[in-house]
N, C-alpha and C positions, 0 to 999 in steps of 0.2 A: 504494500500500500504506500502511496506517496505521502510524504510529510506535508506536502503543499495543501492537500484537501483538509487535513486536520487543522492546519494553521489558518485556513480560510474560515473554518468553523469558529475558531477562537476570535478571529478578527470580526466576524459578523456579530457574535455575541457581545463583543466589546462595543461595537458601534451602536448596539441597542441599549447600552448602559449597564451591562452586566460584567462581573469579573469572570475571567475564563483563562484556564491554563492547560497545558499538557500535564499529565500526571501519571505516576506509577512506573511500570516496567519500561515504557518507552523513554522516559527521562533517564532512567538508569542506563539503558542501552546506548542512548545518544552520548551520555557522558563517558561511556566506555569505548566510544568509537564504533559501536556495532549498529547494524541496521535493524531497527525494531520490526517484529513480525506484525504488530498492529499499534495503533495510537489511540489513547484514551484522553478524554477531555473532562475536566472538572469545572463547574461553573456555579455562580450564585443564582442563575435562572432556575425556576421550578420546572418540573417536567412539562407542565401545561404551557409554560412560556417557551420552552425549547421546541415543543411540537407546533406552536404557533409561528415560530420563526422558520422552522424547517418542516414544511408540510409533508414531505416524503419520508416520514419517520416510522420506526417500529417501536411500539410501547411494550417492550419486553419485560420491564421491571419497574413500572411507574411507582408502585408502592414503596420501592427502595430508591426512587429518584433516578432510575436508569432508562435512557432512551437511546435507540440505535439510529444513527443517521447514515443511510446507504451511500457508499462511495460511487461516483459516476464510473461507468464502465471504462472510460479512457484513462481513469486515474488509478487503476489496479495494475501494479507492475506485473509483468509476465513471469518474473522469477521468484514470486512469493506464493505461499500457500493461499488458496482462494476458498477457504471454508467460509461459513456464514459470518464469523467474527471478523475475518480479514476483508470482507466486503462491506463493512460498516464501521463507523467510528462510534464508540460508546461514549455518550455524553451523560455525565452523572452530576446531580445537584449536590453541592456541599451539604453534608449532613453529620449528625451525631447519632449513634446507635445506643439504645437502652435495652439491656437484658438480652440474653441468648439462651432461652429455655431449651431449644432443640440442639444446641451446640453447633449451629450453622447460620440460622437466620436471626436477625434482630427482632425482638418482641415489639419494639416501637422505633420508628425512624422520625427524627426531627430535622427538617430542612434548616439550613443555616446560610448566612451570608458571609461567614468567616472561614477562610481556607484552613486556618489553624485547627478548627474543630474537625474538619474533614480528615486531615492527615492523621490526627490523633487516634482515629479508629482503625487505621490501616495496619497491615501485618508487620513488615520489617522496615527498618530505617532506609535501606537502599531502595525501597519501593515507595517511600513516602515523600519524595521531592516533587515540587511543582516547577514547571518551566514555562516562561513567557517566550513563545517563539517569535514574538514581534519585537523583542528587546534588541538592544544595540550589540550585545555580545554574541559570540558564536559558540555553541549552537543556540544560545539564548540566555536570558537572565533566569537564574535558578533561585527559587524560594525554598529554603531548607530550614524547617522549624524543628527537625527531629535529629539532626546530626548525621543525616544520610550520606552527605558528601565525604565526611571524614571516615565513615565506616567503609564507604566504597574505596577510598584511597588506601585504607588499612587492610582491606580484604576481610571484613567481619560481617557475619550475619547476626543481627541483633533485632529483637522485637522492639516495636515502639511502645514504650511504657512497660508495665508489669507483664512479664512473659506468661505467667499463669493466667492472667486475665485475657491476654490475646489468644492463647491456645484454648482457653475455656470458651471463647466466642466461636471458634471454628477449629475443631481438633485436627482437621486436615492441614492446618498451618505447620504442624510438626513435620509432616512429610515434605511440605514445601521448603521448610528450612533445610532439610537434608538435600533436596534437589538443587536449591540455589548454591549451597556450600559446595556440592560436587561439581555443578556446571561451571562455576567461576573459580573453583579451587580456593575457596575462602575457608576461614575457620568460623566455628559457631561460638558466639559470645558465651563465656562460662555460665552466667546466670540463665541465659536462654537454654543452654544445653541441659543444665540441671533440672529446669522445669520440664523439658522433654522427657528426661529419664523418670521423673516423678509421675508424669501424666501419661506415659506411653500406653498403659492398658486402656485408656479411654479412646484410643484410635479405633477400637472395635465398634464404636457407635456410628462411625462414618459409613456412608453407603459404599457398597462394594464397587460400584462403578467409579466413584470418585477416587477410591484407593487404587483401583486398577489403572486409571488414567495417569495418576501421579507416578506410580511405579513404572508405567510404560515410558513416560518421559525420561525418568532416570536411566532406563535401560537403553534408550535410543539416542540420547544426547551425547554419547561418547565418553561418559564418566561413570559408567555403571559400577565399576569396582569400588571407586571412592564412595559412591552413594550407598552401596550395600555394606561397606565397612561402617559407615556412619549409622545406618539403620541398626546394625548389630550393636554398636557401642551405646546407642541411645536407648536400647531396649525395645525399639519399635518392631524389629524384624520378627521376633517370636510371636507378635500379635497380628502382623499382616501376612506373613508367609512362614508359619512354623516349620513347614517342610524344608525350607532352605536353612533355617536356623539349625535344624537337626543334622545338617551336613558337617557342622563343626566338630573336629576331633575324630572324624571317621577316617582312619588310616587307609592308605592305598599301597599296593606293591611298589616298592621304590624303583624296580627295574622299568616299570611303565610310567610311573608318576613320581619323578624325583622332586617335583615342586612341593609336595605335601599332601594334606588331607583333601577330602572331597570339596569342602568349602573353599579352601585356598585355590584349588584347581578351577572351580567354577568361576570365581571372581577374576582369576587371571584370564580365563577364556573371554570374559566380557570385554577385557581390554583389547582383545584382538579382533573384535567384530568390525566389519567394514562400516564406513560412514559415507552417506547416510545409511542407517540400518532399519530394515523393515521391522515392523512390530512383531510379526510372527517369528522371524529369525531371532530377534532379541529374547523372546520368551522361550523359544525352543532351546536356545543356548542356556538360559538360566535353569531350565528344567531337564536338560538332557540326562543328567545323572541323579535325578531326584529319587530314583528307586534304590540307590546304593545303601543308604543307612539301614533300610529295612532288610537288605539281603546280605549284609556284611557277615563273613565268617572267616576264621583262620583255618585253612586246610594244611595238611602236612607239608605241601610244597610251597604255598604262599597264601596271601590274603585273596579271597575270592568274593565275587558278587554275583553268584549264579541267579539267573532270571531277573537281573536288575532292570533290563529293558522292559520286559512284560509288566513288572510291578510299576516301573516308572511311567509307562503309558497310562495305567489306571489312575495313578496318583495325579499325573498331569491333567487328565480329563476331569478329575474332581476339582482341581484348582481352577481350570478354565471355566467350568460351570459355576463354581463359587463366585468367581470374579466377573461372570456374565460376559464372556467373550462371545462373538458371533459364531455361528456354526462353521462358517468358512474359516475363520481365524483358528478355531479350535481344531478343525481337521488338519490344517497345516502344522500347527504346533505339535500335535500328536504324531504326525508323520515324521517330523524332525527327530522327536524322541525315539520313535520306533525304529528308525533306519540308521541312526548314527554309528552303530557298531558294524554295519555291513561293509563299511569302507575297508575294514581289515581283511576282507576276503576278495576284493576286486581283482587282484592279480591272478586268482585261481578260479574266477568265474568262467563258465562257458560263454562263448561269444553271444549267444542269445540272451543269457541272464544278464550279462554286462550291458547289452544294448537296452534291455528293459529297465535296468537300474538307472542308466544315464538319461532316460527319457521320462523319468518320474515327474509329475507336476511339481513346479517350483524347485527343480533340481539345483538351480544356482544357489538357493538358500541352503540346501543340504551340503553342497560343496563348500560354501562359506563357513558353515558350522564345523565341518571336518577340518578345514584349514586352521580355524581358531582353536579347535580342540587339540590339534597336534602342536601348535605353537605354545599352548598352555601346559604341555606335558613333556614329551620326548623331543619335540621340535624337529621331527623327521617329516619332511614334506614330500617324500618319494611317492607316496600314494596319490597325493594331490597332483603332483606333476605328471604321474602316469595317466590320471584321468584327463587332465588338460590335453595331453598328447592324443589320447583316444578320441576326445571330442573334436579335435582339429582334424584328425585323420579320417574319421568315418563321415561320409557325406550324408546329408539329411535323408536322401532316398534309401540309403542303406540302414540308417538308424530306425526309420519308421516307414518301411516299404508298403506299397499298396498290396493288400492280401491277394494271394493267388486263389484262395478258396474261401467261399462264403457259406453262410447257413443255407442259402438256396441250393448250393451245390450238394450239401449233405442231404437235403431233402430229396433232391433229384436222384441221389445214389440209394435212396431207400431208408435213410436214417430217420428216426422219429425225434422231433424236437424234445430236448430235455437236458439234464445235466451233462450227458455224454458229449453234447455239442461243444461245450467249452474245452473239454479235454482234447477232442479231435482238432479243433481250430488252433488251440495252443500248440499242439505237437507239430502241426503243419507250419505254424509261424516260427517255431524254434528252428526247424530245418531250414526255413527260408532265411532267417537271421544269421544262421551259421554258414550259409552259402552252399548247403547240400541240395537245395532246390533252387533252381534259377529260372524256371518257366512254369506256366500254369499246367500244361499237360503232364509234366513230371510230378507236380503237386497232386493232381487228381489221381495219378497212378499210385503215388505214395499213400494217399488216403485209402484207396481201394485195397491195397496190399496190407497196410497196417491195421485198418479198422474195417474189416469185412462186415457186411450186413448180416 
């Protein structure tokens, strides 16, 4: 989104006699020299006044003083996310909040004309600054009533005011503190962190969707290892993902995992994910060894995790359902967990098996997980390089050839539709993928010989 449109909103509100500033994360990002994903405006105008000035608005949270002003099509940059938030500027009336009975929404909102009251209710000092984009300075004149600029320069995540009060208002802020500290590689203020440790059990009252979205941002922003270490240190991890907390201290055979236990390995793997990282790959990576704690045993030869993939798939499915991922997201996450050990067998696979493996839906994610898994353990990329060579060598028409035989051919030969169809078609395709059948006539003869009616 262009900064120009949000600036024009500020200018228009000013011309009508209202106070107006850019506020929140966009101010933080501008001061850090980063391009904000979106821009928010805070103003002394009431929602009704904002809607009167900008008739093409969406009244999404009028009771909380929030109105969305849509961005003109030509003002949406082609290189930014274009979700609904990025297609509109959030214009919020200065306000103070009274009481948070549900741990998320204020019981009562009082609109204000004082920007100091407005920033006092916000979460962290680095998100509590206002910026006048029409000011003489560049990127603008900053109003900082909470010490945000000093914390930004010192690299500190600190709540505005009493941390217990701020977290009591919205428990999700504890996860946001972790995410910001990880994203910017900042430290969390000791008093803020102590409050997080004390209130960590209360994160369980937050909706699973909101928890899922915060965890997903941690996993996909490139600082997953740091984020999950902070989740663990703060005590939040055992409440949001106890299955990941259970990985701590679960030893692994040193010959395969010199890096350490299952928790250490998983967090190292997160460091090696590609950027940008798809949601499903990030969660597949986090959960790929989730079945190991439950299957740990010390055998005479070494530590073993017999059946950890099958157990892990069931556990990952429960986690995905609990966090309410979509069916498509769940399917791909489970596929990543289910197939991650198959890479150890690729050099011994039959040609037909290998080709089927390489053409799995979303195979690029499977391969990225294998690469990160290898780098987080033995660091041997020979299998990864073997697969890359095979993918380059095998043309598309050989990887997924048009079938020589169809179900209609089976019926014509006298076969009755049923489970046997899949077995016959699969056998013919195997022979075709392995190069033993190169023409339709030979395939029909193979079918008649191997599967007589």
